[in-house]
Each structure stands twice: as structure tokens, then as C-alpha cells.
N, C-alpha and C positions, 0 to 999 in steps of 0.2 A: 579390701579398698584402698585407696592409693591419695599420694599427697598432691596437688595441685597447688601452685603458685601461679598468679596471674596481675600482672603489675603494668609500673611506667613510672618512671623515676627522672632525675636530673639528667643521669648518662641515653637515655631514654625521648628525652619528647625534649620543649623548649620552656622554656619557663611562663608563658600565655597557658600554652596547654595544662602546663600543670597550674595551675592558678584555676583553671576552670572544674581538674579533673579532682583538684581539693575534696574530701567529704569530712562532716563531723554532722554534732550536736544529733539532731530526728532524720537527717540524711541519712547518718552515719547510722544511727540505730534501723532506721526503712531498709536501706542496704544490705545491713545483719540479717535480719528476717529473712530477706525475697534469695535470698543468698543459701541461704540454711535449707529453703522451702521449697530449693530449685527441683530437678527430675537428674539424680546419678546426684547428687549431693550427701552426702551424712554429716554433715557436721563446717564450719566457716570460722574465720579470723580476720578482722581486717588491721593492717598497719596503713596509720592513715599518716603525712606527716610536711614538712614545708618542704620537703624534698624527694617525697612519693607517695605512693595509694600500690598496695597490692593487696592482693586477698586470697589469700589459703583456703583451704579449703582437701575433704577430704571427699576424693570420690571414684562412684566402682565402673562407669568411661572415662576419656581422656578426652574427645571427643567432644561428647555431652557437654559436656563440664567446662570444658571451653568457653560453647559458644554460648550457653545460661550463663555463665562468669560474665564475659563481654558485653553482651545485651542486657546488662541490669548493671552495669558499670559505667555503659552510655547512658542510657535510663536515667538513676542518678543524677550525673554529671551533669546531662544537659550538653558531652556533646556528644555528635552525633557517630553512630560507630562506624562509617567508610573512612571517618578522622578520625579515629580517636585508635582502628587501627593498626594503624603503622607507626602510634607511641608504645604499643606494651608486646612485654616478652613475658615469652613463657617456660615455668621448667617445674619437674617433671619428679617424683617420685625421688630418686635419688638426687639428683640434683635443686633438686627442690629443697631438700635436707641441708644440700649442701651451704643453699645462698642465704635460708631464714638464718643458716648462723655466721655467715660474714654479716649478714647488714646486725644482726644482734653485738657484731661486736666494733662496730664501726669501718668493717672492711669493704664495706658499700659505701658510707656517708661521703658528702661531699668536702667533709673538712673528714679525711679519714680518723678511724681513733677518734674522735666525739665519743662521749659518753654520755648524753644526752638517752640517746635513738635506743638502750637499752631501758631505757627509762620507758622512751615511748613503746617497744615491742609488753613490755611485763599491763601497761594501763591495755592496749590492743587484749590480750587474754584475759584480764579482769573482766574488760564491757563483754566478750562474750559467751563469757561464764556466766556472769548476769542473764545474758539476752539468754541464755540454754543453748545454745549453739556451739558451744566447745567439746566436740567429740573429745575420748577418751583417747584415742590416737592422736590428734593433734595437742591432748594437756597435755601425754610427756614428752610433743617434739616440743612444745613454748617451751615444756621446764627443760628441757635439755640443749634447748637455744639462751636460753636466762643463764643458767647453770656454766656452757662453753665462754661466756659474755665476759661474767667472773673470774673467772678463770685467768682469762684473759687480762684483764684489768689486775689480778694481785699478782699474777707471777710472770709480767712486762709492762716495757714504759709503755705501753702504746698509749694510756692520757697525758703521759709531757711528750709526746710526738705527733696526737694530733688533737692540739689545743679545742677547746667547743665554738660553735661557728657564734657563737658572741662573741667572745674575745677576737676570736681572726677580725672578724667584723670594725671593731672597733682599735685592732691595733691597724687594719690599714686605713680607717676613717684618719686614724694620731695621722698615719705618713702623708691626707691628699691636707689637713693640715698646718704638719708642719712646715710644708713648702711656699708657705706664703708667711714664713718664719724667720729673723734674723740666726736664730741660733740652734741647736739640736735642741729638743726634750727630756729631760730626766729621764734614765730610765726605767729607775725605782716610782718615778712617781710620773708615768708617762702625759692622762692629765689633771697636772699643774697647772695653773692657769684657766684653767677651762671653763665651761656651762654648759652642761645637757643637760634636755629635756626631754626624760619616757616615757609617751607615746604608748598608754595598755597599764596593765595592771595584773596581768595573769604570772603565768611559772617564767617565760623569756623573756618581759617587761624584770619581774624581779632578780631575775641572772644581768639582765640586761646594768640595773641601777644598783649592784652590789658591785660589780666590776668593775664599773664609772668607777663604785668607791674609790672599791679597794685601788684604783690607777689614778687616784690621788684629786678628781673634781674639785674645782671649787667650790662652786653651786648644784643640786642636781635639785631637778625640778620633775615631779611627775602628771601625768594627766588621766584621767578613768574615766570613763562613759560614768563607770558609779563611784562617785564624791572620797566614800568610806577608804575603799578599797584603796583611791589615789593617796589619801593621808596617809592610812596604816604605810606604803610602801616608802613614802617621801619618809613618812619619820623614824623609819627605819633608819636609813640612808643617812639622817639626816641633816632632809631636803626639805619641798615645799610642796607641796600641788598644786592644780593650778587647772582650772574646767575646764573640758577641752571642744564644750562648744566652744570658745571662743581662745584659738591659738596663734591668732595673730601677733599678740606681744610675747608670749614664750617662746616663740620660734626665734622672733625678733633677740629675741636676748641671747638668744645660745649659738654658741659654738658647732653643737656635735647634735641633730635628733635621731634621736632610735626610736622607730617606730615599733609595735609588732603586737598590734589586736587582734582578735580576730574577726574582726568586722569583713561587709560582704564586696564594701564597695569604697571607689578612694576615700583615708583618712584625711589628709593637706595635700591641697589639689593649689592648680598654680599660681593660682588668684591667692591663693591664702599666701602662700610662699614670698612672691608679687612683693604684697605687699605691707608682710614681715621685712625684706630688705629695704625695701622704701624708708623704713622707719628706725634703720640699723644706723646707731648713734656713728659707727664707725665707715662708709661709706666702700668702703673695703676689703672689709674686713672679713675673709670666707665662712660663710655655711658648706656645713656637710651633714647630710643626711641620710645613719644608717638604715634600710627597708630592710625589715628581716621580716615581716608579717607574709604571709601565701591567705589568700589572694594580698595581690602587694597593697599597701595602707597608701605610697606616695606613688602620686601622678605623674609614669613617664617622663611628663609636659615639663618636668620642672628639672630636669634636670638642662633643657636651656637656654636658661634666666640666668644671665650674664647677675656671679659671685656665686652658684645654687652650684653642691655633683654631689650629686643620689648615688650611692650605692644600694645595685640589690644583691639578691639571693644568686643568683647570676654572674654575678662578678664576683662571688667569694670561689673558693676552695683551694688545692693542692694548687703551689704556681710549680714549676722545676726553676732552678738556681739559676741564674746566666742572662733567660730570657728574653729580660728585658722587659716581660709584665709582670705588675705587681713586683716586685721588686720587695717592696719593705715584709712580703710572706716569707723568702728567703730560711731569715733566723727562725718561725717556726715549721719548714721543711720536717716532715714524716719519716722518720728514720726509716730505712730500711731493713736491719736489725729487728728491731720491736717488727716493725707490719708480717717480718717473715716467720719469728716467736708466733704472733698469730694465728696464726696461718698452719700452725704446726702443733697449734692445740687446735683448728681446728679442728686438721686432717686427723690428728686422736680420736674424738669425740667418734668424729661422723662413722671412723674404724670400727672402735667399741661400741655406736647402736646396728650398722651392717653387721659388726658377727652376730647383737646378741637378734634382729629381726632372723639371723641364716638359723640359728641353730632356737630360736619359738617354731619357725615351720617344718626342724625335725620333729619336737620334743609329741606331738604327737603318737609320732615312730613307736617314741622312744617309753610309751609311755603305756603303750601296746605291745610292746613285746615283753617291761617290767610286770605289767598284770597277766601275760600266759606266761610268765617262768613262775610268777607268785601259783598260779590257779595248780601247775603242773607241781611244783612244789607241796599243795595242801591235797591235790589229791595222793599223792606218795605218800602221805603223814597218815592223814585214813586210810587208805592200805593197810599200812604200817600199823593202828591203833588197831584194827578188828586181830592182826596175826602174832604179836607180842604181849609179851607175862603186859596187865597193867600196872606198871612202872612211872608212874609223870615224870619223874628227874628227871628218867632216863629218855623218853619221850622228847620232853623237852631238850633238853638237851642233846639230839637230834633235830628236831628241829634248828635251832642254831647251828648247828655244825649246816645243816640242806642250807639254810639260808643264805649264809655265811659266804658257802660253795659259790652259788644261785649270784649276787649281790658282788664277786671279786670275778667270774668268768662275765659278765653282761657292764661290769665297768669300762675295758677298755672300747671296744667294741661301741657304747655307747656316747663314752666321752669321746672320741673317734668323729663320731656321726657328724658328729654335733661341728666339732671343728674347719670338715670337709664340707661339708653343707654348704664354705661363701666363697667356697675354689672352685675353678673353673667342672663345671660339670657334677657339681656338686649333690643335683636332683638321682645321680645313678646309683652312691653311695647309701643314697636311703631306699632309693626300688632294690637295690641290693640285701639291705636287713629288712625289710619285707619280707622278700623271695627266702632269703637262704633261713626263715625261722618259721615261714608260712605265717605269716600273720591276718587275720580276719580285714579286707577293705573295712570290713561293714563297720569292727571296732576304733578303728585309726579314724573311721571315716564323723563317727559320734565323739572321738573328744575333741576332734576338732575344733567340730560346730560349738564344743562346750569352751574352744575355746579363745580366749578375750584379749591374748599379750601383741593384734595389732597386727598392723600386714606383710607380710612379704615383699619382696621385691619384681619389681613389674619391669616389662618392656619399655622403650619412649615411644610411641610412635611422632612420624611427624606430625605438624600443626600449620596448614598453609596459609598463607596471610602474614604469618606471625615468626619473629624470632621465636628460639627454643635457644637462648645462650649457655654458654659455661658460666656455674657460678666459680666468684672466684675462691 
């Protein structure tokens, strides 16, 4: 079985397409179940976030796996296959592994280095495990990805290099608000004097509320479909709850609205915002709406209203300094040294996995060789036992000496063949070992069938109509 990933992200698809493709809740559960039951698929997990939907699977046939997964993603997302396919990318075997490691480390995120993706990958693995779709091979790959990401955050400054999406979004929003103010904001308390409305009470909303509080917001209001959750989050940041069914007042009183619910449709419409703006005591006071939801919470038509400024996910991300586009992000630009350090860690972990996979591939031959050597020793000991006096101590010492000699003779070739297995033409060294020691192919095959160490590398065929991109 080989590792395959089929997906789309902010790099390959527009925000409207991503909005339609995102899967969660029951839809996610059904997708995982259907992919796991598809022909050619031996296991799967799905990473579905606001910036990407990626299906990882173990497959025994490349084209069959790609075809099945694309059909199921189109069916569950409701996007016609012909419309979905141009937005998809495919990674296979080594490139699929490299891609997952890069994703888990935040190298593929909209805001490079953000740490939330690590938790999202961990949850994806947990959900698959709960549904019984996480194969042993994918479980080991997931463990590798999580370990690599933890190394990246522990050994580099990637956490500081890539602030999370909430922090970036609030920084951008604050810069938009500052344009209408007479003086600069206090760097230590950039939201001082501003009122913030947080719509939603999930993990992203909680992060938004606590970030706003840390940045010195004057007052924070939390609105949620479940009043109890809104009240708990509001109390945690010293704010107050609001009724989600009537947002006109809270929106009208706010300077910054941060919305990140899991609603399927628009939560903040143009009519609501127009009414809120009309009720403001200071007509010229700007209102910034930061929409971090996928699909979008804020109606795009709101951006056309005088006095309203909408910042959606596609407006965020790294911007090169000096381009004039979103210059407020220059201070948060990702440091090249940290990113390069993470890439080195990814390369190290990937190389270690490749080495382990190659060593596992030749392990059946090594096991068969050692088994044959043990049989030879046993036969010679049996012959000696019938010819020498029954001196158990002598026979025991002879046995130890014979086994030490065999171990020493086999140590170098068995270690070396594992090392050479990953080099160009590595198969030839394994074949040579089998020929030189006249190993029975049936014995090697029996060991191979009992081996559960995981798949070996496989060639990457072309997939017509879908890009196969090199993982970064």
C-alpha cells in the first residue's frame, strides 16, 4: 500500500471554491467512511480547515485511488467533478509524506508558521481513529508528522515568525482602524479604547476573544447561538454576552467585529450592518469586520457599504515587505532563517523515515539469511553431539563459539545491505545477498507476508488533469 493525498488549499483554489469544499460534522464522518470503503483504499484520514481540505489514504493502485477519492470529494462537497478537478493537487508516496510534514509544521499555511494546524492535524488523526479508518501505516505517518511539528516549534523560532491567523487578522484590522485616528496606537495595547464584538464561541472565537483582551480592548461582547457558551467566554475575558438573533445593536456599538462561527450560511448580512451603521452615535466612525469563518459569515456585499471595511481570509497571509500591499504585515513577516530551519527538520525526519522504510524492505532477506545460518549451526551441533563425549560444558562452549562466529560474519553484510537499500540500485544488493547465500525465495516470501512494518517506496505515475506538485 502507498500513501496518497488529494486536496485543495488556499494555494490552489479560490475562497469561494474552498467555502464550498469544506467538510465538517456529519459530512466529514460520511466522507471518511466512504473513502475508507472505496476500492483500492486501505485507510484514510481527512484534514479539513478553513484553508484546506486534504484526503490522505493508503492505496494499492494510484489511478484507482485518485479516481475514487475525487468522486467522493465532489459528491460530499456538492461541487461537480469537472469544476472541482482543476483546483485539486495530488501527492503520492514520498511527496505525500513530505507534504504532510510541511503542512503539520505550518509551512503550507496561509500564515506560514502558525501553530493551529498542528492541533488540526492531531484532531484529524483522532477522528479517523474513532471511525476505525486509520490504518497502521497512516497512524505511523501521523505520529511522524506530529513529532516533526513539535520539533519545529521547540527547536526554531517559527512560532514567532508565523503569528496565528487571529493575531494577523486583528493586526490588519487595527491598522485599518488606525487610518481614521489622529495619533498612533499604543504598541503594547493596540486595541486600547476600542470595542470588540466576537461572533461565535468555538475554539477560534475563544482565541479571538483572548487575543483581543490581551491587546487591551476596552470592552468585549460575545454573541453565540448557545447563550451559555457566550456567557462563559465573555466572563473569561471580562466582557458581556449578546443575543445572536439580534446583532444590530452590538454591531452598531463595536469598532471591530470578529466573526468565526461554523454556520453554513451568512450570519452578518448587508441589511444588518446597514442598520447598525445608521444607529451609530458617531456616523463617521469606521467599522471593521474580520471574517475568519469558512464558509464566510459576513456577506461580501457589506464591503460596499460606506463606513464598513470587511477583511476576509483571502485578504490575509504573508505579504512581502515593501510591496505596498498590507504594509501593516511587514512587522509580522516570516523570518527566512526560521523557515529554513524548519525545512531542515522536515528533511531530516523524512530522510530517517526513508531509511527505515528501506531497511524494513530488506529485513525479510536478512531474517531469512540469519534463519539459514542458525539452521546450519544447529545441524553441526547435532552432528557433534553424536560424535563427541557427552560433556555438556564443552558442547555449550562450542555452541557459543559457533554462534559468535556466525554473528560476526553476518553482521557487516546485513548492516551494509540495509544501508545500501536506499541508494540507487539498492535492490541489486538485496538480490546479491539472496544469490550468494542461496536463500530459498519461499522463505523470504513467508517472512515478507508476516512483515507489518509498512509499505516501501513506489514510482509516481502521472495523473491526467490533476497537478502533482512538489511538496515544499
